[in-house]
Phi, psi and omega in degrees: 000132183253136181239077183297323179297316181298315179297319179296315179297316179297318178298318178297316179299318179296318179296317179296320180298326181287342180275339182265145180293148178286120181251141183251134174220110348286169181286167175302149185306325183261022179299135185295344182276343181290129179146189179254133188231141166268130183248115180260113182278127185306136174061029177218173172266008184286125175230125179251165172236125178244124171258105181262110188269155181290347181271006178090015178239163175228160172226120191232148175232133177210112185059233179271355183278137170235128182221161176231148180210170170244143182223163170231143178221142179296147182292330182214163179297150176279188183297334178277355178091013182244152171272139177268124185240110179257125188230134178233120179292128179255335181201141179212155176277355175078004180274164184289144175280184186290351174257002178093355180274165176237130182253115183282155172301142182096345179299133179243141178222146173242122177241156178243116186257116183258118179299137176235159176299153175082030177059052180225161174224139169275138180256121178240150182259002179225151184295335179282354179062031180267333182247090182256132193249355180171187181226134171267131177235125182302128180288142177293139177294150179299149180298332181225087186296336179241095190312315184299328181286350180267351183284000000 
């Protein structure tokens, strides 16, 4: 029995899959984006903290806002040199962020993270990297990561 429609549909799916970037959930353990970052928003005094975890989740602070999200990130940079970072807010305290906005649960964002020297990434909101909104700088680890061991 021949299924030409099925073969055509399967061929189309394979072609579409090859056009989209490979996204990892969670990312590889040594992915450069995993860690805690200070996020400096361009042309403002706004500084956020993003904890990007190896399990595909984040914990973020911005102004009075505290949020959690799930993310996907490309395994390697695309042809423009950026990692594609897809983020979906799963929970928020509903308070204003450092720019005064409120980000509801369910909000989705796509950012393009361009590696920079010195353990930093430029954050752009468009694939052409023309609209860049800030810089991620890896936060220094605390001097004493296990408080009790410092006593």
